[in-house]
C-alpha positions in Angstrom: -42.9 -14.9 -80.2 -46.6 -14.2 -79.5 -48.1 -16.0 -76.5 -51.4 -17.8 -76.3 -53.4 -14.7 -75.2 -54.2 -11.4 -76.9 -53.3 -9.5 -73.7 -51.2 -10.3 -70.7 -53.7 -8.8 -68.3 -57.1 -10.4 -68.5 -60.6 -10.0 -66.9 -62.8 -12.8 -65.8 -66.6 -12.9 -65.2 -67.9 -15.0 -62.4 -69.9 -17.7 -64.0 -70.6 -20.3 -61.3 -73.9 -22.1 -61.7 -73.9 -24.9 -59.2 -76.4 -25.9 -56.5 -75.4 -25.0 -53.0 -75.5 -27.7 -50.3 -79.0 -26.4 -49.3 -80.2 -27.0 -52.9 -80.3 -23.4 -54.1 -79.2 -23.0 -57.7 -76.7 -20.2 -58.2 -76.4 -18.3 -61.5 -73.7 -15.6 -61.1 -73.9 -14.6 -64.8 -77.5 -13.7 -64.2 -77.0 -12.3 -60.7 -74.4 -9.8 -61.9 -76.5 -8.9 -64.9 -73.7 -9.9 -67.1 -76.1 -11.9 -69.3 -78.2 -8.7 -70.1 -75.1 -6.4 -70.3 -72.5 -8.7 -72.0 -72.1 -6.3 -74.9 -71.5 -3.3 -72.7 -69.3 -5.4 -70.4 -67.1 -6.6 -73.2 -66.8 -3.1 -74.7 -65.9 -1.6 -71.4 -63.2 -4.3 -70.9 -61.8 -3.5 -74.3 -61.7 0.2 -73.4 -59.8 -0.7 -70.2 -57.2 -2.5 -72.2 -58.2 -6.1 -71.8 -57.9 -8.2 -75.0 -58.6 -11.5 -73.4 -61.4 -12.6 -71.0 -62.5 -15.6 -69.1 -66.3 -16.3 -69.3 -68.5 -19.3 -69.1 -71.5 -21.3 -70.3 -74.5 -22.1 -68.2 -75.0 -25.7 -69.0 -78.1 -25.9 -66.8 -79.9 -23.4 -69.0 -78.7 -24.8 -72.3 -79.5 -28.5 -72.2 -83.2 -28.5 -71.5 -83.4 -32.3 -71.9 -80.9 -34.9 -73.0 -79.4 -33.8 -76.3 -81.8 -30.9 -76.7 -79.9 -27.6 -76.6 -81.2 -24.1 -76.3 -78.3 -21.6 -77.0 -80.3 -18.4 -76.3 -78.5 -17.8 -73.0 -75.0 -18.0 -74.7 -75.3 -17.0 -78.3 -75.8 -13.3 -77.6 -72.6 -13.4 -75.5 -70.7 -15.1 -78.3 -71.8 -12.5 -80.8 -71.1 -9.6 -78.4 -67.5 -10.9 -77.8 -67.0 -11.2 -81.5 -68.3 -7.6 -82.1 -66.0 -6.3 -79.4 -63.0 -8.1 -80.9 -62.5 -9.9 -77.6 -60.6 -13.2 -77.2 -62.5 -15.4 -74.7 -61.5 -18.5 -72.8 -64.8 -20.2 -72.4 -65.4 -22.4 -69.3 -67.5 -25.3 -70.5 -68.2 -26.7 -67.1 -68.0 -24.2 -64.2 -69.4 -26.4 -61.4 -73.1 -26.5 -62.5 -74.8 -29.1 -64.7 -78.5 -29.6 -65.5 -80.6 -31.3 -62.9 -81.4 -34.2 -65.3 -77.6 -34.9 -65.6 -76.2 -37.1 -62.8 -72.6 -36.0 -62.3 -71.9 -39.3 -60.5 -73.2 -41.6 -63.3 -71.1 -43.7 -65.6 -72.4 -41.9 -68.6 -71.5 -38.4 -67.3 -68.3 -38.3 -69.4 -70.3 -38.9 -72.5 -73.1 -36.4 -71.6 -70.5 -33.7 -71.0 -68.6 -34.5 -74.1 -71.7 -34.4 -76.2 -72.5 -31.0 -74.7 -68.9 -29.7 -75.2 -68.8 -30.7 -78.9 -72.2 -29.1 -79.6 -71.1 -25.9 -77.8 -67.9 -25.7 -79.8 -69.8 -26.2 -83.1 -72.0 -23.1 -82.1 -68.9 -21.2 -81.2 -67.3 -22.1 -84.6 -70.3 -20.8 -86.4 -69.8 -17.4 -84.8 -66.1 -16.8 -84.7 -64.6 -19.5 -86.9 -61.4 -19.8 -84.8 -60.0 -22.9 -83.2 -61.4 -23.5 -79.7 -59.9 -21.8 -76.7 -61.5 -23.4 -73.7 -61.3 -24.4 -70.1 -63.1 -27.8 -70.2 -63.6 -28.3 -66.5 -63.0 -25.4 -64.0 -61.2 -26.2 -60.8 -61.4 -30.0 -60.6 -59.6 -30.0 -57.3 -61.9 -27.4 -55.7 -65.1 -29.2 -56.9 -63.8 -32.4 -55.3 -62.9 -30.8 -52.0 -66.2 -29.0 -51.9 -68.2 -32.2 -52.5 -66.2 -34.2 -50.0 -66.6 -31.7 -47.1 -70.2 -31.0 -47.9 -69.8 -27.5 -49.1 -71.3 -28.6 -52.4 -73.9 -31.5 -52.5 -72.1 -34.8 -52.4 -71.4 -36.4 -55.8 -70.8 -40.1 -55.9 -69.7 -42.5 -53.1 -68.2 -41.3 -49.8 -64.7 -42.1 -51.0 -61.8 -39.7 -51.0 -60.5 -39.3 -54.6 -63.4 -40.9 -56.3 -64.9 -37.7 -57.7 -61.5 -36.4 -58.9 -60.9 -39.5 -60.9 -64.4 -39.3 -62.3 -63.9 -35.7 -63.4 -60.5 -36.4 -64.9 -62.1 -39.2 -66.9 -64.8 -36.8 -68.0 -62.2 -34.1 -69.0 -60.2 -36.7 -70.9 -63.2 -37.9 -72.8 -64.1 -34.3 -73.8 -60.5 -33.4 -74.7 -60.1 -36.5 -76.8 -63.2 -35.7 -78.8 -62.4 -32.0 -79.1 -58.8 -32.6 -80.3 -60.0 -35.1 -82.9 -62.5 -32.5 -84.3 -60.3 -29.4 -83.8 -56.6 -30.4 -83.8 -55.6 -26.8 -83.1 -57.8 -26.4 -80.0 -56.1 -24.9 -77.0 -56.9 -26.4 -73.6 -56.6 -24.0 -70.7 -57.2 -25.1 -67.1 -57.7 -23.5 -63.8 -56.9 -25.1 -60.4 -55.9 -23.6 -57.0 -52.3 -22.8 -56.3 -51.9 -23.4 -52.5 -49.5 -23.8 -49.7 -50.1 -25.8 -46.5 -47.7 -25.5 -43.5 -47.4 -27.8 -40.5 -48.7 -26.6 -37.2 -45.5 -27.7 -35.4 -42.1 -29.0 -36.4 -42.7 -32.7 -35.6 -41.8 -35.2 -38.3 -45.4 -36.5 -38.4 -46.9 -33.1 -38.8 -44.5 -32.0 -41.5 -45.1 -35.2 -43.4 -48.9 -34.8 -43.2 -48.7 -31.1 -44.3 -46.5 -31.9 -47.3 -48.7 -34.8 -48.3 -51.7 -32.5 -48.2 -49.8 -29.8 -50.2 -48.8 -32.2 -52.9 -52.5 -33.0 -53.4 -52.8 -29.7 -55.4 -50.9 -31.4 -58.3 -53.0 -34.5 -58.6 -55.5 -33.2 -61.1 -52.8 -31.9 -63.4 -50.7 -35.0 -63.0 -53.7 -37.2 -63.9 -54.8 -35.0 -66.8 -51.3 -35.3 -68.3 -51.0 -39.0 -67.7 -48.1 -38.6 -65.3 -49.9 -40.6 -62.7 -53.0 -42.8 -62.7 -52.4 -43.6 -66.4 -55.5 -45.8 -66.5 -57.6 -42.5 -66.5 -56.4 -41.9 -70.0 -54.5 -38.6 -69.4 -52.1 -37.2 -72.0 -49.6 -34.4 -72.0 -51.5 -33.2 -75.1 -54.5 -32.4 -73.0 -52.9 -29.5 -71.1 -51.7 -26.6 -73.2 -51.7 -24.0 -70.5 -51.5 -24.5 -66.7 -53.9 -22.1 -65.0 -53.4 -21.3 -61.3 -56.0 -19.6 -59.1 -54.4 -17.6 -56.3 -56.1 -15.6 -53.6 -55.2 -14.2 -50.2 -56.7 -17.2 -48.5 -54.7 -19.8 -50.5 -52.2 -20.6 -47.7 -53.1 -22.2 -44.4 -51.9 -24.4 -41.6 -52.8 -28.1 -41.8 -56.3 -28.3 -40.4 -55.8 -24.7 -39.2 -56.3 -21.1 -40.0 -55.1 -19.0 -43.0 -51.5 -17.9 -43.0 -51.4 -14.1 -43.4 -49.0 -12.5 -45.9 -45.9 -11.4 -44.1 -45.9 -14.3 -41.7 -42.7 -16.3 -41.7 -44.7 -19.4 -42.9 -46.2 -17.5 -45.8 -44.5 -18.9 -48.9 -43.6 -16.4 -51.7 -45.8 -16.8 -54.7 -42.8 -16.7 -57.0 -41.4 -19.9 -55.4 -44.7 -21.6 -55.9 -44.9 -20.6 -59.6 -41.3 -21.7 -60.2 -42.1 -25.1 -58.7 -45.1 -25.5 -61.0 -43.0 -24.4 -64.0 -40.3 -26.9 -63.2 -42.8 -29.7 -62.6 -44.7 -29.3 -65.9 -42.5 -27.3 -68.4 -45.6 -25.7 -69.8 -46.9 -22.1 -70.2 -48.6 -20.8 -67.0 -51.1 -18.2 -66.3 -52.7 -16.8 -63.2 -56.3 -17.9 -64.1 -57.8 -16.1 -61.1 -56.6 -13.6 -58.6 -58.1 -10.7 -56.7 -59.0 -9.3 -53.2 -61.9 -7.6 -51.7 -62.5 -4.0 -50.7 -59.6 -1.6 -50.2 -57.1 -4.4 -50.3 -57.5 -4.8 -54.0 -54.6 -2.6 -55.3 -52.1 -3.9 -52.7 -52.9 -7.5 -53.5 -52.6 -7.0 -57.2 -49.3 -5.2 -56.6 -48.1 -8.2 -54.7 -49.2 -10.7 -57.4 -47.6 -8.7 -60.2 -44.3 -8.4 -58.3 -44.2 -12.1 -57.6 -45.0 -13.0 -61.2 -42.1 -10.8 -62.4 -39.8 -12.5 -59.9 -40.9 -15.9 -61.2 -40.4 -14.8 -64.8 -36.9 -13.6 -63.9 -36.1 -17.1 -62.7 -37.4 -18.7 -65.9 -41.1 -19.4 -65.2 -43.1 -18.9 -68.4 -46.0 -17.0 -66.9 -48.2 -15.8 -69.9 -50.9 -13.8 -68.2 -52.7 -12.6 -65.1 -56.5 -12.7 -64.9 -58.3 -10.3 -62.6 -61.2 -12.5 -61.3 -63.9 -11.7 -60.9 -63.7 -8.4 -62.7 -67.1 -7.3 -61.3 -68.6 -7.1 -57.9 -71.0 -10.0 -57.2 -73.4 -11.4 -54.6 -71.6 -13.9 -52.4 -72.3 -17.6 -52.9 -73.4 -18.4 -49.4 -75.7 -15.5 -48.5 -75.8 -13.1 -51.5 -73.8 -10.5 -49.6 -72.3 -7.7 -51.7 -68.7 -8.8 -52.5 -66.9 -5.6 -53.5 -64.2 -7.2 -55.7 -62.6 -6.6 -59.1 -62.3 -3.5 -61.2 -66.0 -2.9 -62.0 -69.1 -2.3 -59.9 -72.5 -3.8 -60.2 -74.7 -2.3 -62.9 -76.0 1.1 -62.1 -79.3 2.7 -63.0 -77.7 4.1 -66.1 -76.8 0.6 -67.3 -73.1 1.1 -66.7 -70.5 -0.2 -64.3 -68.3 2.2 -62.3 -64.5 1.7 -62.4 -62.7 1.3 -59.0 -60.0 3.9 -59.7 -57.4 2.8 -57.1 -57.2 -0.7 -58.7 -57.3 0.8 -62.2 -54.3 3.0 -61.4 -52.4 0.0 -60.1 -53.3 -2.0 -63.2 -52.0 0.8 -65.5 -48.8 1.1 -63.4 -48.2 -2.6 -63.7 -48.9 -2.6 -67.4 -46.2 0.0 -67.9 -43.7 -2.1 -65.8 -44.4 -5.3 -67.7 -44.3 -3.5 -71.0 -40.9 -2.0 -70.2 -39.4 -5.2 -69.0 -40.9 -7.6 -71.6 -39.2 -10.8 -70.5 -37.7 -13.1 -73.1 -39.6 -16.4 -73.4 -38.1 -18.9 -71.0 -37.0 -22.5 -71.5 -38.6 -24.4 -68.6 -35.8 -26.9 -68.7 -33.4 -24.3 -67.4 -35.5 -23.3 -64.4 -33.9 -23.1 -61.0 -35.2 -22.4 -57.5 -33.3 -19.6 -55.7 -31.5 -20.8 -52.7 -32.0 -19.9 -49.1 -35.8 -20.2 -49.0 -37.2 -22.3 -46.2 -40.6 -23.9 -46.8 
């Protein structure tokens, strides 16, 4: 049975467009020249064997004034993807909104829903296929970033307020999209994390576990499994996306836990836990490392995904994210990540061969093993693992 994606391995383009805490507006699609080279980027991804991509809209460039849309920043990308035969999961809200849109206002759900419907009408005019979208990227991360001041604060100084507000926004958009396009596929992306206690005291262990469980709130609320007054429904989550990077495990209020440490939790166990909890298709919506660590990290992730699949977790894909090098959010430093370089003087991107060789090796392994689709009801956690 064919899964939701055209290819198991996917590539994602960094498309953040939020304002930093100092007020500077980021535009990573522009900063990486992806806006001017989308056609070449998509063709190169196709040549490298990717049939599915993650990419995003820049809402702040599109909605010039309330209800007035200028699609010139997105339409060429839509057309280029269609010409390249590329399946794209479009992020409708990847952190940034227009300055005239107040993310904390009571009408924010409607403003976003109006934008989402208008965007999907444009998409339909180009490709004619049911929507495949990530409505709101990383709800949990946006809320954390706002609460700690990494992003400008949104709404009252109240833990959990923004998450509820964003879930209401997502629910409003999903309701309207599903009514208009019943066959729409809702893909999400939220961090997969582990938090360990700093000592073995009962109080510390309880606090660490409570913090760890927070990673499930957004999904629980979107699906209506908790906080039902927010309007969530199981129908609003078709694919559970999980973002996993080398820094996604840490001690409570402490440093990152390095891979290989006894407190580092195997990724496979984390994936099986999510699969058991939700019983839905999963994909690794973002993963990657920087510099020379890229091939080794990708190797680890692929091994853990196979281990999770062998235990019944329905993992449907792995997205290398970002697929291109990019300027860092905080200081525009050169972040040497992904498979492709920045644009060269010849208008092309160089391929990082060590990672490409590992990608090809992993493709061959996954193709050879081709796991049978799992029934999440029959999942089990392997014994003997201490968390």
